[in-house]
C-alpha positions in Angstrom: -16.4 -0.3 30.0 -19.9 -1.2 31.3 -19.8 1.9 33.5 -18.7 4.1 30.5 -21.6 2.8 28.3 -24.0 3.3 31.2 -22.9 6.9 31.7 -23.2 7.6 28.0 -26.8 6.2 27.9 -27.8 8.1 31.1 -26.7 11.5 30.0 -27.1 11.2 26.2 -30.7 12.3 25.7 -30.2 15.7 27.4 -26.9 16.2 25.7 -28.2 15.4 22.3 -31.2 17.8 22.7 -28.7 20.6 23.5 -26.4 19.5 20.7 -29.2 19.9 18.1 -29.1 23.6 18.6 -25.4 24.0 19.0 -24.0 26.1 16.2 -27.3 26.9 14.5 -25.7 30.1 13.2 -23.1 27.9 11.3 -25.4 27.2 8.4 -23.9 30.0 6.2 -20.3 31.0 5.7 -17.4 29.8 7.7 -18.4 27.3 10.4 -16.5 26.2 13.5 -16.2 22.5 14.2 -14.8 20.9 17.3 -13.1 17.6 16.4 -11.3 15.0 18.5 -8.9 12.3 17.3 -6.0 10.2 18.5 -2.4 11.3 18.1 -1.7 8.5 15.7 -1.1 8.2 11.9 -4.4 6.5 11.4 -6.3 9.4 13.2 -4.3 12.2 11.6 -6.5 13.1 8.6 -7.9 16.2 10.4 -4.4 17.4 11.1 -3.5 17.1 7.4 -6.8 18.8 6.4 -6.2 21.7 8.7 -2.6 22.1 7.8 -3.0 21.7 4.1 -6.1 24.0 3.9 -8.7 21.4 2.9 -11.0 22.5 5.7 -10.6 26.2 4.9 -11.6 25.5 1.3 -14.7 23.8 2.6 -15.6 26.8 4.7 -14.7 25.1 8.0 -12.7 26.4 10.9 -11.8 23.2 12.8 -10.5 23.1 16.3 -8.7 19.7 16.8 -8.3 18.1 20.2 -5.9 15.2 20.5 -7.1 12.5 23.0 -5.4 9.2 23.9 -8.4 7.5 25.3 -11.2 6.1 23.1 -13.7 6.1 25.9 -13.0 9.7 26.5 -13.5 10.5 22.9 -16.9 8.7 22.8 -18.0 10.5 26.0 -17.0 13.9 24.5 -19.1 13.3 21.4 -22.1 12.0 23.3 -22.0 15.0 25.7 -21.6 17.6 22.9 -18.2 18.6 24.0 -17.0 17.9 20.5 -18.9 17.7 17.3 -17.1 15.0 15.3 -14.4 12.5 16.3 -12.5 9.5 15.0 -12.9 5.9 16.4 -12.4 2.4 15.3 -15.3 0.4 13.8 -15.3 -2.2 16.6 -16.0 0.5 19.2 -18.6 2.2 17.1 -20.3 -1.2 16.4 -20.3 -2.0 20.1 -21.9 1.4 20.8 -24.5 0.8 18.2 -25.4 -2.6 19.7 -25.7 -0.9 23.1 -28.1 1.7 21.8 -25.7 4.6 21.7 -26.8 6.6 18.6 -23.5 7.3 17.0 -23.4 7.5 13.2 -20.5 7.5 10.7 -20.1 10.6 8.6 -16.8 10.0 6.8 -14.3 7.1 6.4 -11.0 6.9 8.2 -8.1 4.5 8.2 -8.4 1.6 5.7 -6.7 -1.8 6.0 -5.0 -2.9 2.8 -3.4 -6.3 2.8 -0.8 -5.1 0.4 0.4 -2.5 3.0 -0.2 -3.9 6.5 0.6 -1.5 9.3 -0.3 -4.0 12.1 1.1 -7.5 12.6 1.4 -10.3 15.2 5.1 -10.2 16.3 7.3 -12.5 18.4 10.8 -12.2 19.8 13.6 -13.2 17.4 14.4 -16.4 19.1 10.8 -17.4 19.7 9.7 -21.0 18.8 6.4 -19.6 17.6 6.0 -19.8 13.8 2.3 -20.3 13.3 -1.1 -20.1 15.0 -0.9 -23.6 16.4 2.3 -22.7 18.3 0.3 -20.2 20.3 -2.1 -22.7 22.0 -1.8 -22.1 25.7 0.3 -19.0 25.2 -0.1 -15.3 26.0 -0.7 -12.6 23.4 -0.6 -8.9 24.1 -3.3 -6.8 22.5 -4.0 -3.0 22.8 -7.4 -3.5 24.3 -9.7 -6.3 25.4 -12.4 -6.9 22.7 -10.9 -4.4 20.3 -9.7 -4.8 16.8 -6.4 -6.3 17.8 -8.1 -9.1 19.7 -10.7 -9.6 16.9 -7.9 -10.0 14.4 -5.8 -12.4 16.5 -8.8 -14.6 17.4 -9.9 -14.7 13.8 -6.5 -15.8 12.7 -6.2 -18.4 15.4 -9.7 -19.8 14.8 -9.1 -20.0 11.0 -6.4 -22.6 11.8 -8.5 -24.5 14.3 -6.9 -23.2 17.4 -9.2 -23.1 20.4 -9.0 -19.4 21.5 -10.3 -20.4 24.9 -6.8 -21.8 25.5 -5.1 -18.6 24.5 -4.6 -15.9 27.1 -4.9 -12.2 26.0 -3.6 -9.4 28.1 -4.0 -5.6 27.4 -0.8 -3.5 26.9 -0.2 -0.2 25.3 1.7 -0.6 22.0 4.9 1.0 23.4 5.1 -1.6 26.1 4.8 -4.6 23.9 8.4 -4.7 22.6 9.8 -4.8 26.2 7.2 -7.4 27.2 8.3 -9.6 24.2 12.0 -9.1 24.9 11.5 -9.9 28.6 9.5 -13.1 27.9 6.3 -11.7 29.7 4.2 -12.4 26.6 4.7 -14.9 23.8 3.4 -12.7 21.0 1.9 -9.3 20.5 -0.3 -7.6 17.9 1.6 -4.3 17.3 0.7 -1.3 15.1 3.0 1.4 13.6 5.1 3.3 14.6 5.8 0.8 17.4 5.9 -2.1 14.9 8.9 -0.6 13.1 10.7 -0.1 16.4 10.1 -3.7 17.6 11.3 -5.1 14.2 14.4 -2.9 14.3 15.2 -4.4 17.7 15.0 -8.0 16.4 11.3 -8.8 16.5 9.9 -11.1 13.9 6.5 -10.9 12.1 4.5 -14.2 12.3 1.5 -12.9 10.4 -0.4 -9.8 9.3 -3.3 -11.0 11.3 -5.8 -8.4 10.0 -5.9 -10.5 6.8 -8.0 -13.0 8.8 -10.7 -10.3 8.8 -10.4 -9.4 5.2 -8.0 -8.2 2.5 -9.4 -4.7 2.5 -11.8 -3.1 5.0 -12.4 0.1 6.9 -10.6 0.2 10.3 -11.9 3.5 11.6 -14.3 6.3 10.8 -15.3 9.9 11.7 -18.5 9.9 13.7 -21.0 12.1 15.5 -24.4 11.6 17.1 -27.5 11.0 15.0 -29.1 14.2 16.4 -26.1 16.4 15.5 -25.9 14.9 12.0 -29.7 15.5 11.4 -29.3 19.1 12.7 -26.2 19.9 10.6 -26.5 18.1 7.2 -24.5 20.9 5.5 -21.6 20.7 7.9 -21.6 16.9 7.6 -21.4 17.2 3.8 -18.6 19.8 4.0 -16.6 17.8 6.6 -17.0 14.6 4.6 -15.9 16.3 1.3 -12.8 17.8 3.0 -11.9 14.4 4.5 -12.2 12.7 1.1 -9.9 15.3 -0.5 -7.5 14.8 2.4 -7.5 11.0 2.1 -6.6 11.3 -1.6 -3.8 13.7 -0.8 -2.4 11.8 2.1 -2.3 8.5 0.2 0.0 10.1 -2.4 2.0 12.6 -0.3 3.6 10.5 2.5 6.6 12.6 3.0 4.6 15.8 3.4 2.0 14.1 5.6 4.8 12.7 7.8 6.0 16.2 8.5 2.5 17.3 9.5 2.1 14.2 11.8 5.4 15.0 13.5 4.5 18.7 13.8 1.3 18.2 15.7 1.9 14.9 17.6 5.7 15.2 18.2 5.8 11.5 17.2 8.8 10.6 15.1 8.0 8.8 11.8 10.8 6.2 11.4 12.4 5.9 8.0 10.8 3.0 6.1 7.7 2.9 8.4 4.6 1.7 6.7 2.1 4.5 6.7 -1.6 4.3 7.1 -3.9 4.1 4.1 -7.2 6.2 4.1 -10.5 5.4 2.5 -11.9 8.1 0.1 -15.5 7.1 0.4 -17.8 5.7 3.0 -18.9 2.3 1.7 -21.0 -0.1 3.8 -19.3 -3.0 2.1 -16.0 -1.9 3.6 -17.5 -1.6 7.1 -19.2 -5.0 7.1 -16.1 -7.3 7.4 -15.1 -5.9 10.8 -18.7 -6.1 12.1 -19.0 -9.7 11.0 -15.6 -10.6 12.5 -16.6 -9.0 15.8 -19.7 -11.1 15.9 -17.8 -14.3 15.1 -15.4 -13.6 17.9 -18.2 -12.8 20.4 -17.3 -9.1 20.7 -20.7 -8.4 19.3 -23.8 -10.5 20.1 -24.8 -10.7 16.5 -23.9 -9.1 13.2 -26.0 -6.3 11.7 -26.1 -4.4 8.4 -23.3 -1.8 8.2 -25.7 0.7 6.7 -27.3 1.0 10.1 -24.2 2.8 11.3 -24.0 5.4 8.5 -25.6 8.8 8.8 -28.6 9.1 6.4 -27.3 12.5 5.3 -24.1 11.0 4.0 
């Protein structure tokens, strides 16, 4: 990751200078946007917006690229290969702390305690029933120093468990179920749709650990570079408006959005799977909990005001 951030810093100035002029002819009429996201429910708003016509109504012709790697997404935005992309708040806060001028232009997935789509899970016969049972144990997370680790550490620390005595290993979500079943890890922080699969195979939820960060907070957001945002305020406004309409639609049309998700990602949506919730407005107060939790767990050196991350044109 240090090499990724170094490469971003090295090439960013020239890329942003060029990006300022990219699409200058887009100011009027239909504009083309290049957008990148992950092929997951929480990153699927642009797929819904494209399929349901929300982008077209906003005068936007959006090319969507699905990318599995968050570092690749960040590099694509920094280089000007894409205009706007989706990422989680922890990654964006880390970039901000390192001087990478990314800014949020629209909200993304929203964690709601009433509808958790991520949980800390153990095998059915596991002796683990609470945080203190995990002292000296191994927990699988989807990425070192990402939101899954921030949540797990926040939950452990809240109960007085010394996180220095807990071992975290990075595994893709689809590999966590087999790792639990095989006894290679003692617990795992798993998100949908893999969470539903693991529970169907006998996994047991110990805790919705995101609750240790907050009952409601923004998990992800749509971002661009500060230079691109300044150069294209009209496109930022149109994109944000389309995303807000999409969020309101997706939160109340789960059957329809599930079909769109399956259509573009080829990912099956299991019956009964808890779907993502999307924020309809970009509120600094909903961004702050994850920044603060990241600082408490030493993912960030120190907290900072969430407003620093948000594009001035928003």
